C-alpha positions in Angstrom: -0.2 -21.0 -11.5 -2.2 -18.7 -9.3 -0.6 -15.7 -8.3 1.2 -16.0 -4.8 1.6 -12.1 -4.2 -0.6 -8.9 -4.7 0.2 -5.4 -4.9 -2.9 -3.1 -3.7 -3.0 0.5 -4.2 -5.8 1.7 -2.0 -7.1 5.1 -2.1 -9.9 7.4 -3.7 -9.2 8.7 -7.0 -11.1 12.2 -6.3 -8.8 13.2 -3.2 -5.3 14.2 -3.9 -2.7 12.3 -2.9 -5.0 9.8 -1.5 -4.9 8.4 -5.0 -1.0 7.1 -4.7 -1.5 4.0 -4.2 -4.0 3.6 -7.1 -2.0 5.8 -9.7 1.2 3.2 -9.0 -1.0 0.1 -9.5 -2.0 1.8 -12.6 1.7 2.4 -13.6 3.0 -1.1 -12.4 -0.1 -2.7 -14.9 1.7 -0.7 -17.7 5.4 -1.9 -17.2 6.7 -5.1 -19.6 9.1 -5.8 -16.3 6.4 -7.2 -13.5 7.9 -11.2 -12.3 5.2 -13.6 -13.1 2.8 -14.9 -10.2 2.2 -11.3 -9.0 -1.4 -9.7 -9.5 -1.9 -5.7 -9.9 -5.3 -4.5 -7.7 -7.3 -1.6 -7.2 -8.1 -1.8 -3.9 -10.2 1.5 -3.9 -11.3 2.0 -0.6 -13.2 -0.8 0.1 -11.5 -1.8 3.4 -13.4 -4.6 5.2 -13.9 -5.7 1.4 -10.1 -6.9 1.2 -10.9 -9.5 3.6 -12.0 -12.1 0.7 -9.0 -10.5 -1.7 -6.1 -11.0 1.1 -6.6 -14.4 1.8 -6.0 -15.5 -1.3 -1.9 -14.4 -1.1 0.9 -15.8 0.7 2.2 -11.9 0.2 0.5 -9.3 0.2 1.9 -5.3 -0.4 -0.3 -2.3 -0.1 0.6 1.2 -0.7 -1.8 4.1 0.6 -1.0 7.4 1.4 -0.6 7.1 4.9 -0.2 10.4 7.3 3.3 9.9 9.3 4.0 13.9 10.1 7.1 13.8 7.4 7.4 15.6 4.0 5.2 15.6 1.6 6.7 12.5 -0.8 8.1 10.3 1.9 8.2 6.7 1.5 7.8 4.3 4.6 8.2 0.4 4.2 6.0 -1.4 7.1 5.7 -4.7 8.2 2.2 -5.6 9.5 4.0 -6.6 12.8 5.6 -3.1 13.4 2.2 -1.5 12.5 0.1 -3.9 14.5 0.5 -2.4 18.1 0.1 1.2 16.7 -2.8 0.6 14.7 -5.7 1.0 17.1 -3.8 4.0 18.8 -3.3 5.9 15.3 -4.0 6.1 11.5 -2.1 3.7 9.2 -3.9 5.1 6.7 -6.1 7.8 5.5 -8.9 5.3 5.8 -8.6 4.3 9.5 -12.0 2.7 9.4 -11.4 0.7 6.4 -8.3 -0.7 5.7 -7.3 -0.7 9.5 -10.1 -2.4 10.5 -9.6 -5.0 7.4 -6.4 -6.2 8.3 -7.1 -6.4 11.9 -9.9 -8.4 11.2 -7.7 -10.4 8.8 -5.6 -11.2 11.2 -8.3 -12.5 13.5 -10.1 -14.7 11.2 -6.5 -16.4 10.5 -6.6 -15.1 7.0 -3.8 -12.4 7.0 -1.5 -13.4 4.3 1.7 -14.6 5.9 3.8 -11.3 4.5 1.8 -8.4 4.8 4.2 -5.2 3.7 2.9 -1.7 3.5 4.3 1.3 1.6 3.3 4.9 2.9 3.6 7.9 1.2 3.0 10.9 3.3 0.6 12.9 1.5 0.3 16.8 1.3 -2.9 17.6 0.0 -6.2 15.3 0.1 -8.9 17.9 -1.1 -11.5 16.8 -3.3 -10.9 17.2 -6.8 -7.0 17.6 -6.8 -4.5 15.8 -8.8 -1.4 14.3 -6.7 0.8 17.2 -5.5 4.4 17.5 -6.8 6.1 16.1 -4.0 4.2 13.1 -4.4 3.9 12.8 -7.7 7.6 13.7 -7.8 8.2 10.2 -5.9 6.2 7.7 -8.0 9.2 6.5 -10.0 11.1 5.4 -7.0 8.1 3.9 -5.2 7.6 1.7 -8.4 10.9 0.7 -8.3 11.1 -0.1 -4.3 7.6 -2.0 -5.1 9.4 -3.9 -7.9 12.7 -4.9 -6.1 10.6 -5.5 -3.4 8.3 -8.4 -5.1 11.4 -10.0 -6.7 12.9 -10.9 -3.3 12.2 -12.7 -0.1 13.2 -10.1 2.2 10.5 -8.8 4.5 13.1 -6.4 6.6 12.0 -3.5 7.5 13.4 -0.3 5.4 13.0 3.3 5.2 13.5 4.9 1.8 14.5 8.2 2.5 17.7 8.7 3.8 
C-alpha cells in the first residue's frame, strides 16, 4: 500500500540551524516506531521541485527553520490555511523563493495535499559551515515527538508547542 503521509525536512546541511528539517528527518528514519504508510523525505532546498512530491500524498508535514522573531529553538506548528494569507508578505521559510512559492503553486495547480502542516523551528545561526546551534539542537528530540504524535493522529488543528 502506498504511503499516505510524508514528513519532508527542508533546509541546507551547510547553513547551521537551516539544517534542522534535515536533521529531524534523518533521526526519524533511524526510529523503529514509525507508523506504516509514512514516508520520510529529504526535501533539501529544492523548492519548486517539491511539487511532484506533494501531489503524491494526502497529508504532508514540512519541517524547516522559520524566522518568526521568537527565541531560538521555539517550535511552532502551522497549517497552510493559517500561513497562506501571510505567505506573500512574509517568509514562511528561509527558502522563501522555494518552499513558499512551491506551496502556493501546488495550490493553484490543484495538487496541494489535503492536509499540509508546517513545523517551524526558530533558527539562531544560519552561517555557512556551522552545526545546529545549542538551542535548536536541544529541541530536536521534542520536535521528533511532536511529529510522531502528529503522524499518529488525524488532527489538523493548530497548536504551539512552547507554552
